C-alpha positions in Angstrom: 0.0 0.0 0.0 1.6 3.3 -1.1 2.0 5.8 1.7 0.9 9.5 1.4 3.1 12.2 2.8 1.6 15.7 3.1 4.1 18.5 3.5 3.0 21.7 5.1 0.4 19.8 7.0 -0.1 22.5 9.6 -1.3 24.9 6.9 -4.9 25.5 5.6 -4.8 23.0 2.7 -2.3 20.5 4.1 -4.3 20.1 7.4 -7.6 19.6 5.5 -6.0 16.9 3.3 -4.4 15.2 6.3 -7.8 14.9 8.0 -9.5 13.8 4.8 -7.1 10.9 4.1 -6.7 9.9 7.8 -10.5 9.7 8.0 -10.7 7.6 4.9 -8.3 5.1 6.5 -7.3 3.2 3.4 -3.7 4.4 3.2 -0.8 5.2 5.5 -0.9 9.0 5.9 1.9 11.1 7.3 1.3 14.8 8.1 4.7 16.4 7.8 5.4 19.8 9.3 7.5 21.8 11.7 4.4 22.2 13.9 1.8 19.5 14.6 -1.1 19.1 12.1 -4.0 20.8 13.9 -6.7 18.5 12.4 -5.2 15.3 13.8 -4.9 14.3 17.5 -1.5 14.9 19.1 -0.8 11.2 19.4 -2.0 10.2 16.0 0.5 7.9 14.2 0.4 10.2 11.2 1.8 13.2 13.0 5.4 13.6 11.7 7.0 16.6 13.2 10.3 17.8 11.7 12.9 20.4 12.5 14.0 20.7 8.9 11.4 19.9 6.2 14.0 20.2 3.4 16.4 17.5 4.6 13.8 14.9 3.5 14.7 12.6 6.5 10.9 12.3 7.2 10.6 10.0 4.2 10.7 6.4 5.5 13.3 4.1 3.8 10.5 1.6 2.9 8.5 4.1 0.9 10.3 4.5 -2.4 7.0 4.6 -4.3 5.2 7.0 -1.9 3.0 9.8 -3.0 4.2 13.2 -1.9 1.5 15.9 -1.7 3.7 19.0 -1.5 1.7 21.8 0.1 4.6 23.5 1.9 5.7 26.8 0.5 4.9 30.5 0.6 1.4 31.1 2.1 1.0 34.8 1.7 0.5 35.9 -2.0 1.5 39.5 -1.1 4.8 38.7 0.6 7.6 40.9 -0.6 11.3 40.3 -1.0 14.3 42.5 -1.5 15.1 40.8 -4.8 14.9 37.5 -6.7 18.1 36.3 -5.2 16.6 36.4 -1.7 13.5 34.6 -3.0 15.5 32.0 -4.7 17.9 31.3 -1.8 15.2 31.1 0.9 12.1 29.8 -0.9 13.0 28.1 -4.2 16.3 26.3 -3.8 15.4 24.5 -0.5 12.4 22.8 -2.2 14.7 21.6 -5.1 17.3 20.4 -2.6 14.5 18.5 -0.7 13.5 16.7 -3.9 17.1 15.9 -4.8 17.7 14.4 -1.4 14.5 12.3 -1.8 15.8 11.0 -5.1 19.2 10.2 -3.6 17.4 8.1 -1.0 15.8 6.0 -3.8 12.4 7.6 -3.9 10.7 7.4 -7.4 7.0 7.8 -6.7 4.5 10.5 -7.5 4.8 14.2 -6.5 1.7 16.3 -6.4 2.7 19.9 -6.3 0.3 22.6 -5.1 0.8 25.6 -7.4 -1.4 28.7 -7.8 -4.3 29.0 -10.2 -4.2 32.8 -9.9 -0.8 34.2 -9.3 1.0 31.9 -11.8 -0.9 33.3 -14.8 -0.9 37.0 -13.9 -3.1 39.3 -16.0 -4.6 37.1 -18.7 -5.6 37.5 -22.3 -8.9 35.6 -22.0 -11.2 34.0 -19.5 -11.6 31.3 -18.5 -7.8 30.5 -18.3 -6.6 27.2 -19.8 -3.4 25.5 -18.6 -1.8 26.4 -22.0 -2.2 30.1 -21.3 1.1 32.0 -21.0 2.4 32.4 -17.5 3.3 35.9 -16.4 3.3 36.3 -12.6 3.2 39.8 -11.2 4.2 38.9 -7.6 7.1 37.1 -5.9 4.6 34.5 -4.8 3.6 33.7 -8.4 7.2 33.6 -9.4 8.0 31.2 -6.6 5.4 28.8 -7.8 6.4 29.1 -11.5 10.1 28.5 -10.8 9.2 25.4 -8.8 6.9 24.1 -11.5 9.6 24.4 -14.1 12.3 22.8 -11.9 10.0 19.9 -10.9 9.0 19.2 -14.5 12.7 19.1 -15.5 13.5 16.8 -12.6 10.6 14.4 -13.3 11.6 14.1 -17.0 15.3 13.5 -15.9 14.8 11.1 -13.0 11.6 9.3 -14.0 9.2 10.1 -11.1 5.6 11.1 -11.8 4.5 14.7 -11.3 1.1 16.3 -11.2 1.0 20.1 -10.8 -2.3 21.4 -9.5 -3.0 25.0 -10.2 -5.6 25.6 -7.5 -8.1 28.4 -7.4 -9.0 30.1 -4.0 -9.9 27.3 -1.6 -12.2 27.9 1.4 -14.0 25.9 4.0 -11.0 24.8 6.1 -11.4 24.4 9.9 -8.0 25.8 10.4 -7.8 29.6 10.6 -4.7 31.4 9.5 -4.4 35.2 9.9 -4.4 37.2 6.7 -4.6 34.0 4.5 -7.6 33.8 2.2 -10.1 36.5 1.4 -13.1 34.5 2.7 -11.6 33.9 6.2 -10.5 37.5 6.4 -13.9 38.8 5.4 -15.6 36.6 8.0 -13.2 37.8 10.7 -13.9 41.4 9.8 -17.7 40.9 9.7 -17.7 39.0 13.0 -15.6 41.7 14.7 -17.1 44.7 13.0 -13.7 45.7 11.7 -13.0 47.5 8.4 -12.0 45.5 5.3 -9.7 46.8 2.6 -11.1 46.4 -1.0 -8.3 46.5 -3.5 -9.5 48.4 -6.6 -13.2 48.8 -7.2 -14.2 45.3 -6.2 -15.3 44.2 -9.7 -12.4 41.8 -10.4 -13.5 38.2 -10.4 -12.0 35.2 -8.6 -12.6 31.5 -8.7 -13.4 29.8 -5.4 -13.4 26.1 -4.6 -14.8 24.4 -1.5 -12.3 22.3 0.5 -14.3 19.0 0.1 -14.2 19.4 -3.7 -10.4 20.1 -3.5 -9.9 17.0 -1.4 -11.9 14.9 -3.9 -9.7 16.2 -6.7 -6.5 15.3 -4.9 -8.0 11.8 -4.1 -8.5 11.3 -7.8 -5.1 12.7 -8.6 -3.5 10.1 -6.4 -5.4 7.3 -8.1 -4.7 8.7 -11.6 -3.2 6.4 -14.2 -0.5 8.6 -15.7 -0.3 6.4 -18.9 3.5 6.8 -19.2 3.3 10.6 -18.8 6.0 12.1 -16.6 4.2 15.3 -15.9 0.8 16.9 -16.2 -0.6 20.3 -15.2 -4.2 20.6 -14.1 -6.3 23.6 -13.2 -8.5 22.9 -10.1 -11.3 25.4 -9.5 -15.0 25.9 -9.9 -14.7 27.6 -13.3 -17.1 30.3 -12.1 -16.0 33.9 -11.5 -17.3 35.9 -8.5 -16.4 39.5 -8.0 -15.4 40.7 -4.6 -18.4 43.0 -4.4 -20.7 40.0 -5.1 -18.8 37.8 -2.5 -19.3 40.5 0.1 -23.0 40.8 -0.7 -23.5 37.0 -0.3 -21.7 37.0 3.0 -23.6 40.0 4.3 -26.9 38.3 3.4 -25.9 35.0 5.1 -24.6 36.7 8.3 -27.2 39.5 8.4 -24.5 42.0 9.0 -23.0 44.9 7.0 -19.3 44.9 6.3 -17.3 48.1 7.0 -15.1 48.6 4.0 -12.8 51.0 2.3 -11.0 51.0 -1.1 -7.3 51.2 -2.0 -5.8 51.3 -5.5 -4.6 48.1 -7.2 -0.9 47.3 -6.9 0.2 43.7 -7.5 -3.2 42.0 -7.7 -4.1 40.4 -11.0 -7.2 41.3 -12.9 -10.2 38.8 -13.1 -9.0 35.2 -12.8 -11.3 32.3 -13.6 -10.0 28.8 -14.4 -10.9 26.5 -17.2 -11.1 23.1 -15.6 -12.1 21.0 -18.5 -8.7 19.1 -18.5 -9.2 18.1 -14.9 -12.7 17.0 -15.6 -11.6 14.8 -18.5 -8.4 13.4 -16.9 -9.7 12.9 -13.3 -13.4 12.4 -14.1 -13.9 15.2 -11.5 -16.0 18.3 -11.2 -16.8 20.4 -8.1 -20.1 19.7 -6.4 -20.5 22.7 -4.0 -21.9 26.0 -5.2 -20.3 29.0 -3.5 -23.3 30.2 -1.6 -24.0 26.7 -0.3 -20.3 26.3 0.8 -20.4 29.7 2.5 -23.6 28.9 4.4 -22.0 25.6 5.6 -18.7 27.3 6.6 -20.5 30.2 8.5 -22.8 27.8 10.2 -19.9 25.6 11.4 -18.0 28.7 12.6 -21.1 29.9 14.5 -21.3 26.5 16.3 -17.6 26.5 17.0 -17.6 30.0 18.4 -20.5 29.2 20.8 -18.8 26.0 22.0 -15.7 28.0 23.0 
């Protein structure tokens, strides 16, 4: 039975995937991170704490065919750096070193890399965006993801492991809350606490949102995918539906019954409207999202309401 290792398992996506696969119980699952995975009990056998993620010592010697779900990486799309050299040294080369160490230890399984369905493309020529669209990231975050994509593709073709790059839209619905990460959790926090929210631009730019259970389903199907002798494939994973920030705010105000305090600031690094064409994922994975945005938000807000009252 192939094991699944999830790096960055203390993060929003990694922790949700760890809970999903640990609950399924049909594979050995390891949640790899510098801090414990918050969705698994402290003594869970899948908890795999590390001091150095990039030394790859967390990979067990008996798992040369393991699936690595690589969620670790930059989490803040607006994080700035002094220059590309700093970004490369601190946030690109360590990931490449990690993969090379895994290969040196005999690993030749499948790597599922979580890239970005928004920042990687930059401002686009057409919507929805296909995987074949030119990549032109405007931020260091997008550049980080693109450099790792290119490096991993080269390494997969050179060393023979399987690689699936998932260019994921904006996920929501996680039980793990991270400050300043994800517009939906930030909006909910501002609405609950009656604090002002900064709207970048005029709020008409559209984004693609995917509920976490749909994302977990896509990853499950990606793990089971028959690559048919392909070394690497890139898949957009999103809803394929664009929602403007103004419309998102209106939906959340209706669900919560509260009015958001907001103010506008000019656009700096944010991309224009971004909606993913997910037909390739639907054809390759036999997958499509099942949760409409309003339904997913009602579920999330209801769960948060229950959680807040239990505390």
